[in-house]
VOPAGU-2260 file (C-alpha; in pm, 1 decimal, decimal comma):
REM VOPAGU-2260
SITE   aa  ch    i         X         Y         Z
SITE  MET   A    0    9070,0    1956,0   10588,4
SITE  GLU   A    1    8921,3    2062,3   10918,5
SITE  GLU   A    2    8821,6    2426,9   10902,8
SITE  ASN   A    3    8912,3    2540,2   11252,9
SITE  ILE   A    4    9060,7    2858,3   11399,2
SITE  LYS   A    5    9249,0    2810,8   11726,5
SITE  ILE   A    6    9283,3    3120,0   11951,6
SITE  ALA   A    7    9492,8    3211,9   12255,6
SITE  LEU   A    8    9375,2    3509,7   12462,9
SITE  ILE   A    9    9657,8    3702,2   12629,0
SITE  GLY   A   10    9521,4    3924,4   12905,7
SITE  ALA   A   11    9202,9    3859,4   13103,0
SITE  GLY   A   12    9142,7    4191,7   13270,6
SITE  MET   A   13    8864,2    4445,8   13224,7
SITE  PHE   A   14    8836,1    4409,4   12845,7
SITE  GLY   A   15    9004,0    4076,8   12776,3
SITE  GLY   A   16    8811,9    3891,9   13044,8
SITE  ASP   A   17    8479,7    4040,1   12936,4
SITE  VAL   A   18    8438,1    4155,0   12575,4
SITE  HIS   A   19    8705,9    3934,6   12415,8
SITE  LEU   A   20    8609,9    3630,4   12619,7
SITE  ARG   A   21    8239,0    3659,0   12536,9
SITE  ALA   A   22    8309,0    3725,2   12168,3
SITE  TYR   A   23    8518,5    3409,7   12140,3
SITE  ALA   A   24    8258,1    3211,6   12336,0
SITE  ASP   A   25    7991,7    3309,5   12081,0
SITE  ALA   A   26    8229,8    3225,5   11794,0
SITE  GLN   A   27    8303,7    2885,7   11947,5
SITE  ARG   A   28    7936,7    2808,8   12002,0
SITE  SER   A   29    7786,4    2943,3   11678,4
SITE  GLY   A   30    8061,5    3050,8   11438,5
SITE  LEU   A   31    8073,2    3391,7   11272,2
SITE  ALA   A   32    7774,6    3374,0   11037,9
SITE  PRO   A   33    7522,2    3517,1   11290,5
SITE  GLN   A   34    7728,6    3835,0   11329,0
SITE  LEU   A   35    7841,7    3910,0   10974,2
SITE  GLY   A   36    7535,1    4104,5   10860,5
SITE  ARG   A   37    7615,5    4373,8   11119,0
SITE  LEU   A   38    7945,6    4432,5   10937,9
SITE  GLY   A   39    7808,3    4436,8   10585,3
SITE  LEU   A   40    7984,9    4103,2   10532,5
SITE  ASP   A   41    7672,4    3890,8   10490,7
SITE  HIS   A   42    7805,0    3785,9   10147,4
SITE  TRP   A   43    8073,3    3589,1   10336,2
SITE  ALA   A   44    7823,8    3414,1   10565,4
SITE  ARG   A   45    7776,5    3095,0   10362,0
SITE  ASP   A   46    8151,5    3053,5   10309,5
SITE  LEU   A   47    8243,8    3114,3   10673,6
SITE  ALA   A   48    7952,4    2925,9   10835,0
SITE  PRO   A   49    8131,8    2587,0   10846,9
SITE  ILE   A   50    8442,3    2728,8   11016,4
SITE  THR   A   51    8474,4    2642,4   11385,7
SITE  PHE   A   52    8657,9    2837,4   11653,8
SITE  GLU   A   53    8835,6    2718,1   11965,6
SITE  LEU   A   54    8971,6    2926,0   12250,3
SITE  ALA   A   55    9262,4    2700,2   12342,4
SITE  ALA   A   56    9436,6    2908,2   12609,8
SITE  VAL   A   57    9398,7    3208,5   12836,8
SITE  ALA   A   58    9712,8    3371,6   12974,8
SITE  ALA   A   59    9698,1    3633,2   13251,6
SITE  ARG   A   60    9933,3    3783,7   13504,1
SITE  SER   A   61    9746,4    3642,2   13804,8
SITE  GLU   A   62    9633,9    3284,2   13848,6
SITE  SER   A   63    9294,8    3399,4   13978,2
SITE  SER   A   64    9227,9    3600,6   13659,4
SITE  ALA   A   65    9323,4    3312,0   13432,9
SITE  GLN   A   66    9115,4    3059,1   13627,1
SITE  ARG   A   67    8817,1    3294,4   13648,6
SITE  ALA   A   68    8821,0    3348,9   13271,8
SITE  CYS   A   69    8846,9    2975,6   13201,1
SITE  ASP   A   70    8566,9    2899,5   13446,9
SITE  ALA   A   71    8339,7    3152,8   13275,1
SITE  PHE   A   72    8423,2    3022,4   12928,3
SITE  GLN   A   73    8349,8    2665,4   13037,3
SITE  LYS   A   74    8015,8    2774,7   13179,9
SITE  TRP   A   75    7918,6    2947,0   12854,8
SITE  THR   A   76    8043,2    2685,9   12607,0
SITE  GLY   A   77    8115,7    2359,7   12787,6
SITE  HIS   A   78    8479,7    2392,0   12677,0
SITE  ARG   A   79    8761,1    2485,6   12915,3
SITE  PRO   A   80    9067,1    2663,1   12773,7
SITE  ARG   A   81    9404,8    2590,6   12927,9
SITE  PRO   A   82    9494,9    2859,1   13185,6
SITE  TYR   A   83    9841,2    3015,3   13209,6
SITE  SER   A   84    9952,1    3264,7   13473,4
SITE  GLY   A   85   10261,1    3466,4   13554,9
SITE  ALA   A   86   10436,4    3786,8   13451,6
SITE  GLU   A   87   10509,2    3649,2   13102,6
SITE  SER   A   88   10266,8    3359,5   13090,6
SITE  TRP   A   89   10201,1    3435,6   12726,0
SITE  ARG   A   90   10541,8    3290,1   12640,4
SITE  ASP   A   91   10436,2    2954,8   12784,0
SITE  ALA   A   92   10105,5    2964,3   12597,5
SITE  LEU   A   93   10272,1    3041,4   12264,0
SITE  ARG   A   94   10531,2    2769,9   12319,1
SITE  GLU   A   95   10302,3    2494,3   12445,1
SITE  VAL   A   96    9978,6    2532,3   12246,6
SITE  PRO   A   97   10023,0    2376,5   11901,4
SITE  ASP   A   98    9876,7    2505,0   11576,1
SITE  LEU   A   99    9762,5    2844,5   11702,3
SITE  ASP   A  100    9597,9    3059,1   11435,9
SITE  VAL   A  101    9524,3    3375,1   11637,0
SITE  VAL   A  102    9681,3    3545,4   11936,4
SITE  ALA   A  103    9439,1    3798,0   12088,3
SITE  VAL   A  104    9630,6    4063,9   12283,5
SITE  ALA   A  105    9447,3    4238,9   12568,6
SITE  THR   A  106    9742,8    4315,8   12796,4
SITE  PRO   A  107    9819,3    4663,5   12936,6
SITE  ASP   A  108    9902,2    4909,4   12657,7
SITE  HIS   A  109   10278,1    4923,1   12712,6
SITE  LEU   A  110   10305,9    4541,7   12698,3
SITE  HIS   A  111   10144,3    4482,5   12357,7
SITE  THR   A  112   10456,5    4488,2   12140,8
SITE  PRO   A  113   10652,7    4186,7   12269,8
SITE  VAL   A  114   10343,1    3966,1   12251,9
SITE  ILE   A  115   10254,0    4082,2   11901,4
SITE  LEU   A  116   10608,4    4036,1   11769,7
SITE  ALA   A  117   10639,5    3692,6   11928,8
SITE  ALA   A  118   10307,9    3583,0   11779,4
SITE  LEU   A  119   10401,0    3707,1   11433,8
SITE  GLY   A  120   10744,3    3550,0   11466,9
SITE  ARG   A  121   10588,7    3208,0   11511,4
SITE  GLY   A  122   10356,4    3260,4   11214,9
SITE  THR   A  123   10037,7    3346,4   11403,4
SITE  HIS   A  124    9781,3    3613,8   11315,0
SITE  VAL   A  125    9705,0    3880,1   11576,4
SITE  ILE   A  126    9398,8    4062,4   11704,8
SITE  THR   A  127    9513,4    4333,4   11943,8
SITE  GLU   A  128    9356,1    4594,0   12161,5
SITE  LYS   A  129    9421,3    4959,3   12087,1
SITE  PRO   A  130    9664,4    5124,3   12083,3
SITE  MET   A  131    9861,4    4870,7   11882,2
SITE  CYS   A  132   10169,8    5002,6   12062,0
SITE  LEU   A  133   10301,6    5332,0   12202,7
SITE  SER   A  134   10607,4    5388,6   11980,7
SITE  ILE   A  135   10623,0    5457,3   11608,6
SITE  HIS   A  136   10944,9    5253,0   11595,2
SITE  GLU   A  137   10760,4    4953,2   11741,4
SITE  ALA   A  138   10473,1    5011,3   11498,3
SITE  ASP   A  139   10717,4    4984,6   11208,3
SITE  GLN   A  140   10853,1    4656,5   11347,1
SITE  ILE   A  141   10500,7    4515,6   11367,7
SITE  VAL   A  142   10397,3    4632,8   11020,7
SITE  GLU   A  143   10716,3    4508,6   10856,9
SITE  LEU   A  144   10701,7    4168,0   11027,3
SITE  ALA   A  145   10332,9    4121,4   10944,1
SITE  GLN   A  146   10400,0    4209,1   10580,6
SITE  GLY   A  147   10706,9    3985,5   10563,8
SITE  LYS   A  148   10522,8    3690,2   10718,7
SITE  ASN   A  149   10201,6    3755,3   10519,9
SITE  LEU   A  150    9998,0    3772,5   10842,0
SITE  ILE   A  151    9698,5    3972,8   10960,2
SITE  VAL   A  152    9725,1    4218,9   11249,4
SITE  ALA   A  153    9372,4    4341,1   11327,4
SITE  VAL   A  154    9338,9    4624,4   11579,5
SITE  ASP   A  155    9027,9    4661,4   11794,3
SITE  MET   A  156    8915,5    5006,4   11682,7
SITE  HIS   A  157    8551,1    4948,6   11764,2
SITE  LYS   A  158    8439,7    5312,1   11732,4
SITE  ARG   A  159    8438,8    5253,2   11357,2
SITE  TYR   A  160    8150,9    5008,8   11400,3
SITE  ASP   A  161    7918,5    5225,1   11608,8
SITE  PRO   A  162    7601,9    5254,5   11394,7
SITE  ASP   A  163    7591,8    5631,0   11449,1
SITE  HIS   A  164    7950,9    5661,9   11327,4
SITE  LEU   A  165    7875,9    5448,3   11022,7
SITE  ARG   A  166    7599,8    5687,4   10925,0
SITE  ILE   A  167    7829,9    5987,1   10976,1
SITE  ARG   A  168    8097,9    5822,1   10761,1
SITE  ASP   A  169    7866,2    5713,8   10480,6
SITE  GLU   A  170    7621,4    6003,0   10466,1
SITE  ILE   A  171    7635,1    6294,2   10709,9
SITE  LYS   A  172    7999,2    6396,0   10667,2
SITE  ASN   A  173    7927,9    6454,7   10298,8
SITE  ARG   A  174    7629,2    6676,4   10381,4
SITE  ILE   A  175    7823,1    6910,6   10610,8
SITE  GLY   A  176    8086,7    6988,7   10349,1
SITE  ASP   A  177    8462,0    7020,4   10388,9
SITE  PRO   A  178    8561,6    6969,0   10755,3
SITE  LEU   A  179    8687,1    7275,8   10940,3
SITE  TYR   A  180    8731,0    7181,5   11305,3
SITE  GLY   A  181    8598,6    6948,5   11569,2
SITE  VAL   A  182    8629,9    6799,0   11914,1
SITE  ALA   A  183    8628,0    6436,9   12033,4
SITE  TYR   A  184    8619,0    6345,4   12401,4
SITE  LEU   A  185    8616,8    6034,1   12613,3
SITE  GLU   A  186    8625,9    6067,0   12990,7
SITE  GLU   A  187    8679,9    5751,3   13196,5
SITE  PRO   A  188    8575,2    5692,7   13559,7
SITE  LEU   A  189    8819,6    5751,4   13844,6
SITE  GLU   A  190    8817,9    5383,0   13938,9
SITE  VAL   A  191    8997,3    5298,0   13612,3
SITE  SER   A  192    9305,6    5497,4   13710,2
SITE  THR   A  193    9297,8    5430,7   14084,4
SITE  ARG   A  194    9183,2    5068,8   14114,4
SITE  THR   A  195    9118,0    4882,8   13788,6
SITE  PHE   A  196    9455,0    4947,6   13621,6
SITE  LYS   A  197    9785,3    4920,5   13805,4
SITE  TRP   A  198    9983,5    5057,0   13512,0
SITE  VAL   A  199    9849,0    5410,3   13468,7
SITE  GLU   A  200   10191,6    5562,6   13537,9
SITE  GLN   A  201   10313,9    5391,7   13217,2
SITE  SER   A  202   10035,5    5550,2   13012,1
SITE  ASP   A  203    9801,1    5850,4   13007,7
SITE  PRO   A  204    9434,3    5915,0   12920,4
SITE  PHE   A  205    9502,6    6013,5   12559,3
SITE  SER   A  206    9730,6    5717,9   12486,5
SITE  TYR   A  207    9474,1    5486,5   12646,1
SITE  VAL   A  208    9143,2    5594,9   12484,7
SITE  GLY   A  209    9239,6    5873,3   12243,4
SITE  PRO   A  210    9336,9    5620,4   11972,2
SITE  HIS   A  211    8971,3    5531,8   11924,9
SITE  TRP   A  212    8887,9    5885,9   11820,0
SITE  VAL   A  213    9207,7    5942,8   11621,7
SITE  ASP   A  214    9132,4    5627,5   11424,4
SITE  LEU   A  215    8770,0    5732,3   11374,5
SITE  ILE   A  216    8870,9    6068,8   11225,7
SITE  TRP   A  217    9119,7    5888,0   11000,2
SITE  HIS   A  218    8844,9    5642,1   10904,3
SITE  TYR   A  219    8609,0    5928,7   10815,3
SITE  TYR   A  220    8847,8    6139,4   10606,3
SITE  ARG   A  221    9167,0    5942,3   10531,8
SITE  SER   A  222    9367,7    6261,3   10580,5
SITE  LYS   A  223    9711,9    6243,4   10739,6
SITE  PRO   A  224    9827,8    6458,9   11032,9
SITE  VAL   A  225   10063,6    6749,5   10962,8
SITE  SER   A  226   10113,8    6888,9   11315,3
SITE  LEU   A  227    9999,3    6867,0   11676,2
SITE  THR   A  228   10033,6    7021,4   12017,2
SITE  ALA   A  229    9947,8    6868,0   12353,7
SITE  VAL   A  230    9915,6    6958,0   12722,1
SITE  GLY   A  231    9831,8    6756,8   13032,0
SITE  GLN   A  232    9747,4    6809,1   13398,3
SITE  LYS   A  233    9848,9    6625,9   13718,0
SITE  LYS   A  234    9639,5    6717,9   14022,1
SITE  ARG   A  235    9369,9    6466,6   14120,7
SITE  LEU   A  236    9573,2    6145,9   14095,7
SITE  ALA   A  237    9872,1    6311,6   14259,8
SITE  ARG   A  238    9663,1    6345,8   14576,5
SITE  GLU   A  239    9663,1    5965,8   14595,6
SITE  GLY   A  240   10032,8    5930,7   14523,5
SITE  ILE   A  241    9980,3    5825,1   14160,5
SITE  GLN   A  242   10226,3    5997,9   13928,2
SITE  ALA   A  243   10010,0    5998,9   13619,1
SITE  TYR   A  244    9821,4    6256,6   13414,9
SITE  ASP   A  245    9462,7    6327,1   13517,5
SITE  ALA   A  246    9376,6    6460,8   13174,2
SITE  VAL   A  247    9540,6    6530,4   12837,9
SITE  GLN   A  248    9430,1    6756,9   12554,7
SITE  VAL   A  249    9574,5    6713,6   12204,6
SITE  ARG   A  250    9506,8    6927,4   11898,5
SITE  VAL   A  251    9589,7    6763,9   11566,0
SITE  ASP   A  252    9596,6    6952,0   11234,9
SITE  PHE   A  253    9539,7    6745,4   10922,0
SITE  ALA   A  254    9643,2    6773,3   10558,5
SITE  ASN   A  255    9286,3    6849,4   10447,7
SITE  GLY   A  256    9285,0    7162,6   10664,9
SITE  MET   A  257    9074,5    7041,2   10957,1
SITE  SER   A  258    9181,2    7082,3   11318,5
SITE  ILE   A  259    9053,1    6832,3   11576,2
SITE  HIS   A  260    9082,3    6863,3   11954,0
SITE  PHE   A  261    9098,6    6535,7   12148,9
SITE  HIS   A  262    9009,6    6560,2   12519,8
SITE  ASN   A  263    9056,4    6265,0   12754,5
SITE  ASN   A  264    9061,9    6203,4   13128,9
SITE  TRP   A  265    9026,2    5912,3   13369,7
SITE  ILE   A  266    8911,9    6098,7   13682,3
SITE  THR   A  267    8533,9    6126,1   13628,2
SITE  PRO   A  268    8368,5    6096,0   13973,4
SITE  PRO   A  269    8200,2    5762,3   14051,7
SITE  ASP   A  270    7854,0    5916,1   14085,3
SITE  PHE   A  271    7848,5    6026,9   13720,2
SITE  GLU   A  272    7540,2    5869,2   13562,8
SITE  GLY   A  273    7712,5    5687,4   13274,6
SITE  ALA   A  274    7992,1    5433,6   13240,9
SITE  VAL   A  275    8195,8    5697,4   13052,9
SITE  ASN   A  276    8133,0    6040,6   12904,2
SITE  GLN   A  277    8199,8    6044,9   12531,3
SITE  GLY   A  278    8107,7    6214,4   12207,6
SITE  HIS   A  279    8235,3    6415,5   11914,8
SITE  GLU   A  280    8142,8    6711,9   11698,1
SITE  ILE   A  281    8262,5    6817,6   11353,4
SITE  VAL   A  282    8194,8    7156,7   11194,7
SITE  GLY   A  283    8202,1    7164,1   10816,6
SITE  ALA   A  284    8183,4    7441,2   10559,9
SITE  ASP   A  285    7812,7    7363,1   10509,7
SITE  GLY   A  286    7693,0    7223,4   10840,4
SITE  LYS   A  287    7773,3    7046,1   11162,8
SITE  VAL   A  288    7733,6    6699,1   11315,0
SITE  GLU   A  289    7704,6    6635,5   11689,8
SITE  SER   A  290    7717,0    6280,3   11823,7
SITE  ASP   A  291    7669,1    6210,3   12194,1
SITE  GLN   A  292    7782,8    5854,6   12264,5
SITE  GLN   A  293    7721,2    5881,4   12638,5
SITE  TYR   A  294    7350,2    5960,2   12636,5
SITE  ARG   A  295    7176,7    5738,4   12379,3
SITE  GLY   A  296    6829,2    5817,5   12504,4
SITE  LEU   A  297    6790,7    5542,7   12763,8
SITE  ARG   A  298    6779,6    5678,8   13117,7
SITE  PHE   A  299    6650,9    5534,5   13443,3
SITE  TRP   A  300    6673,7    5608,1   13812,6
SITE  GLN   A  301    6601,8    5427,0   14136,2
SITE  GLN   A  302    6606,7    5488,4   14506,6
SITE  GLY   A  303    6963,1    5494,8   14634,1
SITE  GLY   A  304    7108,6    5458,7   14284,5
SITE  GLY   A  305    7059,2    5801,1   14130,6
SITE  SER   A  306    7001,7    5858,2   13760,0
SITE  ARG   A  307    7181,4    5624,0   13518,8
SITE  THR   A  308    7232,7    5612,3   13143,8
SITE  VAL   A  309    7345,8    5306,7   12951,1
SITE  ASN   A  310    7497,8    5251,5   12608,4
SITE  THR   A  311    7321,7    4943,7   12475,0
SITE  HIS   A  312    7486,4    4994,9   12134,7
SITE  PHE   A  313    7827,6    4890,3   12266,3
SITE  PHE   A  314    7770,9    4546,3   12416,1
SITE  ARG   A  315    7443,3    4384,4   12513,8
SITE  ALA   A  316    7314,9    4039,7   12600,8
SITE  ILE   A  317    7043,8    3883,8   12383,9
SITE  ALA   A  318    6862,3    3606,9   12572,4
SITE  ARG   A  319    6854,0    3261,4   12415,6
SITE  PRO   A  320    6579,1    3002,2   12471,7
SITE  ASP   A  321    6819,7    2782,1   12668,6
SITE  GLY   A  322    6857,9    3052,8   12931,9
SITE  GLY   A  323    7199,7    3168,6   12814,8
SITE  ALA   A  324    7280,5    3477,2   12610,6
SITE  THR   A  325    7465,0    3585,0   12301,1
SITE  TYR   A  326    7636,5    3922,3   12287,4
SITE  VAL   A  327    7608,9    4182,7   12014,4
SITE  GLY   A  328    7718,6    4541,6   11969,3
SITE  TYR   A  329    7991,0    4748,5   11812,0
SITE  GLY   A  330    8227,8    4639,6   12090,4
SITE  VAL   A  331    8213,9    4288,1   11943,2
SITE  ASP   A  332    8201,9    4386,6   11575,8
SITE  SER   A  333    8568,1    4484,6   11551,5
SITE  LEU   A  334    8676,2    4145,6   11691,7
SITE  THR   A  335    8439,4    3966,6   11454,5
SITE  ALA   A  336    8591,0    4155,5   11161,9
SITE  GLY   A  337    8936,6    4038,9   11264,7
SITE  LEU   A  338    8829,6    3675,4   11287,0
SITE  ALA   A  339    8645,8    3703,1   10953,9
SITE  VAL   A  340    8942,6    3836,7   10756,6
SITE  ILE   A  341    9176,5    3581,6   10917,5
SITE  SER   A  342    8934,3    3307,3   10809,7
SITE  ARG   A  343    8921,0    3442,9   10453,6
SITE  HIS   A  344    9300,5    3457,2   10447,0
SITE  LYS   A  345    9351,7    3104,0   10583,1
SITE  PHE   A  346    9078,7    2909,4   10404,3
SITE  PHE   A  347    9008,1    3107,9   10086,1
SITE  GLY   A  348    9351,8    3246,2    9997,8
SITE  ALA   A  349    9246,2    3611,5   10014,4
SITE  SER   A  350    9548,5    3843,1   10015,1
SITE  ARG   A  351    9623,1    4105,9   10277,3
SITE  ALA   A  352    9565,6    4373,3   10011,0
SITE  GLU   A  353    9223,6    4231,5    9920,4
SITE  LEU   A  354    9118,3    4221,7   10286,2
SITE  ALA   A  355    9254,7    4561,0   10398,7
SITE  ALA   A  356    8924,9    4744,1   10347,0
SITE  PHE   A  357    8736,0    4513,3   10582,8
SITE  TYR   A  358    8913,2    4566,8   10917,8
SITE  PRO   A  359    9135,2    4813,8   11109,4
SITE  THR   A  360    9483,2    4722,6   10985,5
SITE  ALA   A  361    9828,3    4756,1   11139,6
SITE  GLU   A  362    9902,9    5013,9   10870,6
SITE  ASP   A  363    9604,9    5220,8   10989,8
SITE  ALA   A  364    9719,9    5177,1   11348,7
SITE  ARG   A  365   10069,5    5299,0   11259,6
SITE  LEU   A  366    9928,3    5645,0   11187,3
SITE  THR   A  367    9749,4    5653,0   11521,7
SITE  VAL   A  368   10065,0    5537,3   11701,3
SITE  ALA   A  369   10263,5    5817,7   11536,5
SITE  ILE   A  370   10019,7    6069,7   11685,9
SITE  VAL   A  371   10021,5    5900,2   12027,8
SITE  HIS   A  372   10403,1    5889,4   12034,4
SITE  ALA   A  373   10450,5    6252,9   11930,8
SITE  ALA   A  374   10174,3    6373,6   12164,3
SITE  ALA   A  375   10343,0    6207,3   12463,7
SITE  LEU   A  376   10672,1    6384,4   12393,7
SITE  VAL   A  377   10509,0    6721,5   12332,5
SITE  ARG   A  378   10281,1    6682,9   12636,3
SITE  ASP   A  379   10571,6    6612,2   12871,9
SITE  LEU   A  380   10778,1    6906,4   12747,9
SITE  ASN   A  381   10484,6    7145,1   12768,5
SITE  PHE   A  382   10401,2    7018,6   13117,6
SITE  GLN   A  383   10755,1    7090,4   13234,8
SITE  TYR   A  384   10751,9    7436,7   13078,8
SITE  LEU   A  385   10413,0    7525,1   13224,6
SITE  GLN   A  386   10540,1    7426,8   13570,1
SITE  SER   A  387   10829,6    7671,0   13530,9
SITE  GLY   A  388   10622,2    7954,1   13385,3
SITE  ARG   A  389   10756,2    7920,3   13029,6
SITE  GLY   A  390   10425,1    7852,1   12858,1
SITE  ALA   A  391   10340,4    7554,0   12637,1
SITE  PRO   A  392   10503,6    7633,5   12301,5
SITE  VAL   A  393   10614,8    7285,4   12191,0
SITE  THR   A  394   10460,5    7130,1   11880,5
SITE  ALA   A  395   10526,7    6835,0   11650,7
SITE  ARG   A  396   10534,8    6831,4   11272,3
SITE  PHE   A  397   10462,7    6526,4   11053,6
SITE  GLY   A  398   10570,6    6482,3   10694,3
SITE  THR   A  399   10761,0    6280,4   10438,2
SITE  ASP   A  400   11077,6    6349,6   10640,5
SITE  GLY   A  401   10930,8    6194,7   10955,8
SITE  ILE   A  402   10835,0    6351,4   11289,8
SITE  THR   A  403   11001,5    6669,4   11414,3
SITE  ILE   A  404   10960,2    6817,6   11763,5
SITE  ILE   A  405   10971,4    7197,8   11758,1
SITE  ASP   A  406   11071,5    7349,8   12092,3
SITE  PRO   A  407   11125,8    7730,2   12093,0
SITE  ASN   A  408   11235,2    7722,6   12456,4
SITE  ARG   A  409   11557,4    7551,5   12347,9
SITE  ALA   A  410   11654,8    7839,6   12119,4
SITE  GLY   A  411   11904,7    7970,9   12371,9
SITE  GLU   A  412   12112,0    7655,5   12323,7
SITE  GLY   A  413   12155,6    7734,7   11957,7
SITE  ALA   A  414   11903,9    7763,2   11677,6
SITE  GLU   A  415   11973,2    7409,4   11558,4
SITE  LYS   A  416   11847,9    7277,9   11893,1
SITE  VAL   A  417   11495,8    7407,9   11830,8
SITE  PHE   A  418   11422,4    7123,4   11591,1
SITE  ALA   A  419   11461,6    6763,0   11708,1
SITE  ARG   A  420   11398,9    6490,9   11450,8
SITE  ILE   A  421   11267,8    6190,1   11644,6
SITE  TYR   A  422   11175,5    5980,9   11343,7
SITE  GLU   A  423   11298,5    5986,0   10986,4
SITE  LYS   A  424   11049,9    5782,0   10783,4
SITE  ALA   A  425   10744,8    5923,4   10610,9
SITE  ILE   A  426   10418,5    5958,3   10802,0
């Protein structure tokens, strides 16, 4: 039996056409064995070394994006995937490419669900960008279908694989004692919301990048949320006619007693010295950890270019003797983990339960989606109330009875109106 994994990439924009595309090029050229030691999966290297990978198709909204991605892949590997373009070009790719093993989803956030469900429906594993989806109801559909079809849904939560975060998880968080409170922030450049993405009005900064930090806190402590509140601001983008939030702040309280503030924006001025501003801090009963992911210690400046900092941990080219390059970093590691567990499942009969500890699962992502969904509802209500001078009193509660929105400003309509159950399954 030929040991081959056939992949279709859906979405060839900023992340799909760069990180995903390069990761699959390296897998096609060299397999997974060179990368597995970074994940602590070196014990799988001999087993997985013979497995080959093929990027069979790239589907994008625009023909130029699809062709550009296929041209680049051919240059790197000598193999040209089949390009598809159009508003729902992924449907053509899924219908026309036989024997697909993996559908990699890198579409805009609000378009993930139909692609994921269609892929699972045809019996194909999925690697998807975060957030898995934006609705807890959609998350349940994905989880239930993946379980029913015995398929893997791996979510690209690459913050887990940052070497600094691995040390915090495995060592430092235990030194600082029980967690009390913390803050996690990721601030994107203005060009993301004004030029790179055309869909910012269907999302917001927290829904877009907040899931990375929510998942990381879950990965550290495995403690479920019990409540949250959220606020957002609309000023900078409104000046350009874009009806989207500039920034969103979400505070989540967890069952273990910790309270974490998540701060996100996508309006950082273009002359900021880094690609993004990001970091997190956690205060414990016996200490504190501070992790600055923006400034890793490498700084340079040049005439006309100002001072710059770069994050070489995320994604970096390693020169090869033939003049090409291979790419390593925690931005690739999450995708490698997804391909590795899919390979173990397909060729070695490993069960979903046996593999769950080795990658960010759909079940993990469901918890993050619950927070994203509730935060969006709370944020919008609090924004409306702040505009009318009524404060920001709305919160959400999570529990075995589901998700409840608590809105004191509705008390005048009758006490029963204060509590709105938006979801009735356990979180």
